[in-house]
Each structure stands twice: as C-alpha cells, then as structure tokens.
N, C-alpha and C positions, 0 to 999 in steps of 0.2 A: 701556761705559756706553751704553744705548740713546738714540737721538735721536728727536725727534718724527717720526711718519710724515707723508708729504706731504699726505694728505687732512686730517689734523688741523691741520697748519700753514696750509693754505689756508683752512680754516674759521675758524681763529683770526684770520687777517688780515682776512677778510671781516667778522667780528664787530666787531673793533676799528676798522676803517677806515670802516665805514658809520655808526658811532654819531654821532648829531647833537651838535654842539658846544653846551655849556651853560656857565653861569657857573661859576667855580672852586668846588669842593666841599670840605666838611669831612668827613674820613673817620672822625671819632669816632662811635661807636655800636655797638650789638649787631646782629649779622646772622645769617642762616641762608641756606643755599644748596644747590644741586644741582651735580653735576659729571658729565661724561661724557668719555671719551677712549680712550687706548691704553695698554696695560700689557704689560710684559715681565717674566717672573718665572722663577726657577730654583730647583729643589729638587735637591740633591745628597746622596747617602748612600754611606757606606763601611762594609763589614762589618768588625767588630772581631774578627778571628780566623776560625774556620771557619764557613762558611755553606752552607745547603742550596741557595741560588739562584745564588751567584757563587763564583769561586775565592777562597781565603783572602786577606783584606785587599783584595779588589777592591770595586768599587762601580758606581754608575750616576748619570748626570746627566740631568735632564729639564728642558728649557726650553719655555716656553709663551708665546704672545703673543695678544693679542686685545682686545676691547672691555672697558673698565672703566667703572664708574659708582659714584657715592657721594653721601653726604649730609654736611653739616658745619654747625657753629655756632661763632660766635666773637665777639670784641669787640675794637675798636680805639680808640686814644686819640691824637689829633693835637695836637702842640705848635705854638706860634706860628711856629716856624722851619720847619714842614713835616715834622718828624720824626714818624713814626707807629710806635707800639708796640702790640702786640696778642697775643692768644692764639687758638688754634683747636682744636676737637675734631672729628674726623670718622671716618667708616667708609667703606671702599672695597672693592668687590667686584673681585677680580683676574681672575676667570674662568680660574683654573688648575686643570684636571682632565684629566690626560694619562694615557692607557693605551697601553702599548707592549709589543712582544714582548721577552722576555729574549734579549739578544744572545749569551748563553753556552749556553742550553739551549732547544731547540725545544719549543714548547707552553706554556712558562711565560710569565706576564705580570707587568709592573711597572706599578703605578698610583701617581701622585703627585697630591696635592691641596694647594692653598695658598690661604689666605684664608678669610673676609674679613679685612681689615686695619684695626685701630683705630689712630688716630694722635692724639697730643697734642703740639702745637707752640707755640713762641713765635715772634713775628714782629717784625722791625724793618725799616722802610722809609722812603722819602722821597716826599712828595707834591709834585707840580708841577701846578698847575691841577687838571684832572680826572683826572690820571694818578697812579697809585701803583706804584712799583717796590719790591719787598720781598724779603728773604731770611728763611728760617725754619729752625729746628732743633728737634728734640724726640725723643720716644720713640714706638715703634710696637709693636704686638702682633699676631701672626697665627698661626694653626694651620697646621702643616705635617704632612701625613699620607702615609705610605708603606705601600702594600698590595701584597705579593708573593704570587702564586698559582701553585701547581703542580698539574696535572690528574691526577696518577697515584695519588692516595690512594683507598682502597676506598670511602669514603662521600662522594665529591665532592672538590672541590679542597682541597689543603692550603694554608692561608693564614697569612701573617705580617702582622699589622696593627699598625703602630706610629705614634704621633702625638707631635709635639713642638710646644710652645708656649713661647716665651720672648721677652723684649723685644729690640728692635733700635733702631738709631739712624737717624733720618730727617733728611735735609737737602733743602732745596728753594729754588726761586726762582719769583717770580711777577710778573705785571704785570696791574693792574686799571684799568678805565676807568669812572668814575662817570657813568652816563647821566643820572641825576637824583638827587634827594635820597634816594629809596628803592631805587634799583637800580644795580648795577654788573655789568659783564661782564669776563672776564679769562682768562688762560692761566696754568697752574701746572705746574711740573715738580718731581717728588720722586724721590729715590733712597733706598732703605731697605736697610740691611745688618743681617742677623740673625746672631748668634753661633751656633756649633755646639753641639749637645747630644748626649749618648749615651743612647740609649733601648734597653731590653731587653724581650724578649718570647719567646714560644714559638710554634712552628708548630703550627697546629691539627691534631688527630687523632693526630699522632705525638709531640708534646711536645718537639720539638727546640728547644733554647734558642739564641737569636741575639741579638746586640747590634749596633746600627747607630749610626754617627755621622751626624747629619742636619744639613745646612746649607741656607740659602736666602736669596735676596735678591729685591727687586722694584723696578722703576722705572715711574713712571706720569706721562704728560703728559695734561693734561685741560683742557677748556673749562669755565668756571665761571660760574654765574649766582647773584648774591647779592641778597637783600632786606634792607634796613636798617630797624630799628625804633628810631628816635630819639625 
C-alpha cells in the first residue's frame, strides 16, 4: 500500500500548521472542493489461453505514479456530541497512461490506461474544535484499458484493444481544518480495489481471438480545499 510522498507530506503539514486559529466551527453544511496530490495505480492482465503477444496463460503488470487532481461535492451533518456524518461524490484523474516494450517479443508494445475515477462515499468522523478526523467507505468506478500492438502486419500494426469498467471498493481516512465558516483545508488518503473482469476481442487485421483477465487498483493521497455553502 503506497504512502504519501515526502513533498505532499511537507505541503500538508505547512497547510495545516499555518492556519490561523479561529473559534470552534460547526461542520454541518454542503460543500464543494478541489484536490491535488499523488497517485499510484496498477493495471494487471493475464492471457486466458493462447495469445499472440505473450506465452499461454502469461501476462503483464503496469504500475504508474504521478500527480492526481480532482473535484468533489458533499454534505456533512454534525451532532451535539461532535459526531459528524456525511457523504461525498468526486472524480479524480489518476494520470495512468503507460507505454512499454513487450518483454517477450522485440518491437511489440503494451499500453495501459486507467481512469478517471468516480467515487461515491459515506463518511463518519469526530469534530474537535476546528478539526475533523474522519473515515470513509464507498464505491468507485474507473475505466481500465489495455492496448497491445505488433508491428509486423502488412497494413500497419496489429492491435488488440480491450477495455474494462467495473465497480470497486474505496476506503479512506482524512483530516480537515476549518479555517473559517466558509473554508476548510485538509489531507485525504484513499485506497481503491477493483475486481477482475474477463474481456474478449480480436487482433485487428488478422482476426485472432484473445481473452484477457484485467485487474487494477489505485491509491491517492491529496491536499483538499473545500468551500461551504451554509
């Protein structure tokens, strides 16, 4: 499971530590916000039987990391004892677009793409003064695409292009600080696991049938800025 990169952690500390103290805040209300951070994602695929690109029942794993960014909207309800319940819907760009040489056959390429990712989560947290610590769980959806190319066909590259889209489970933790009645800043970590799916297609030009089992997961740590509309 990936951990926050040092630049993100330092920036998070800077944001939270320099916030000016204000009176205790109520976290109830509707909000919208922006996020930016660091993402690690993996797309793995395995050939189901004979394949043009890999040995029988072999596969490939592609890992990618880099900058992520997103938008979200949600609503929170605070009780008298400081318990906070809420929900959130968001979309995150993972930045996964990896092109690599086929390790089995020279000249062939494997390309994997992952995202953007849509998430719908429920939240439960505890407010203490201007701080809110919360956990969240919910569902996520993201497209995972595998494109394999071989250069030796007569009319250009032979291509196998398969896509998989299915729901996954997202779990997360976060800390927010209420700067004033209308704005909060925070740090959020999410890990998302997607189940495998079997996708079938044919290689262009030659009509060779292939079937792949595609898996994927993603982890994102982000800095967040929220605006409240009370």
